[in-house]
C-alpha positions in Angstrom: 101.7 95.1 106.5 98.8 92.1 106.4 99.7 89.2 104.1 96.8 87.0 102.8 98.3 84.6 100.5 95.6 82.2 99.0 96.1 79.2 96.5 93.4 78.0 94.4 93.7 74.3 93.7 96.7 73.3 95.6 98.1 74.1 98.8 101.2 75.7 99.0 104.1 74.5 101.4 105.1 76.5 104.1 108.5 77.6 102.4 106.8 78.5 99.2 104.4 81.2 101.7 107.8 81.8 103.6 109.4 83.0 100.4 106.6 85.5 99.8 106.6 87.3 102.8 110.4 88.1 102.6 109.9 89.5 99.2 106.8 91.3 99.8 108.3 92.9 102.1 111.4 94.4 100.5 108.7 96.9 98.8 109.8 100.0 100.3 107.0 102.1 101.3 105.0 102.0 104.9 101.7 103.2 102.9 101.0 99.4 101.9 97.6 98.3 104.1 97.4 94.6 102.9 98.8 92.4 100.2 96.7 89.4 98.7 98.5 87.2 97.2 96.7 84.9 94.9 98.3 81.6 93.1 97.1 79.0 90.7 97.7 77.1 87.9 96.4 77.2 84.6 94.2 75.2 82.8 95.5 71.5 82.4 98.2 72.4 85.1 100.9 72.7 82.6 103.6 73.2 84.3 104.3 76.8 82.4 101.1 78.4 83.4 101.8 78.9 87.0 100.0 82.3 87.9 100.4 85.3 90.5 98.8 88.0 91.2 99.4 90.5 93.8 97.1 93.4 95.0 98.3 95.9 97.2 96.2 97.9 99.0 97.0 101.4 99.6 95.6 104.4 100.6 94.0 105.7 96.9 94.4 103.6 93.8 95.6 99.7 94.6 98.8 98.3 92.9 98.2 95.0 90.8 100.5 92.8 88.8 100.2 89.6 87.3 102.5 87.1 86.0 103.3 83.7 85.2 106.3 81.5 85.3 107.0 77.8 85.1 107.7 77.9 89.0 105.3 79.8 91.6 109.3 81.6 93.0 110.1 84.0 89.6 106.3 84.8 89.3 106.2 86.6 92.5 109.7 87.7 91.9 108.2 89.5 88.8 105.3 90.9 90.3 107.4 92.0 93.1 109.5 93.8 90.3 106.7 95.8 89.1 104.7 96.3 92.0 108.0 98.6 93.0 108.0 100.2 89.7 105.1 101.5 90.4 105.6 102.6 93.8 108.4 104.4 92.4 106.4 106.0 89.3 103.5 106.6 92.1 106.1 108.4 93.7 108.2 110.0 91.3 104.2 111.8 90.1 103.4 113.2 93.9 107.5 114.6 93.7 106.9 116.4 90.4 104.1 118.1 91.6 105.8 119.5 94.8 108.5 120.8 92.3 106.2 122.2 89.8 105.2 124.4 93.0 108.4 124.9 93.9 109.0 126.2 90.8 106.5 128.6 90.5 107.2 130.5 94.0 111.2 131.1 93.2 109.3 132.3 89.4 107.6 134.9 92.4 109.9 136.1 94.2 112.3 136.2 91.7 108.9 139.1 90.0 108.9 140.5 92.9 112.3 141.2 93.6 112.9 142.5 90.2 110.5 145.0 91.0 111.3 146.6 94.5 114.6 147.0 93.1 116.4 147.0 89.7 119.3 145.4 90.7 120.3 141.9 89.6 118.8 138.9 91.5 121.0 135.8 91.6 118.9 132.4 91.5 121.3 131.1 94.0 119.5 133.8 96.3 116.3 132.7 96.1 116.6 128.9 96.4 118.4 129.2 99.4 
């Protein structure tokens, strides 16, 4: 995974950049092509206006998170947590779609078995 870190209006320290890389490497998916991280300070550079934006480029629709915090590290943590939840949500949708297909296949087998013979067919026999 490529990680591109941009800091607008200031120079990010090496420690902050390595922290961001470490956090992004904890994301559990192998389909991430690139991570674009943008760090910037809000108006008047007040301490409570440190923004972090992360866009994960994946096949299909990209994942995006934007958080604000007094320091950049908590903002990065929150963004990574949101992105991990988005990844799990998309993965769950794909699995649900596959489960739906399995349910229809099971129902077809049950109907076929029922029409072939008049014996009772148990669900356990079909799932094996």
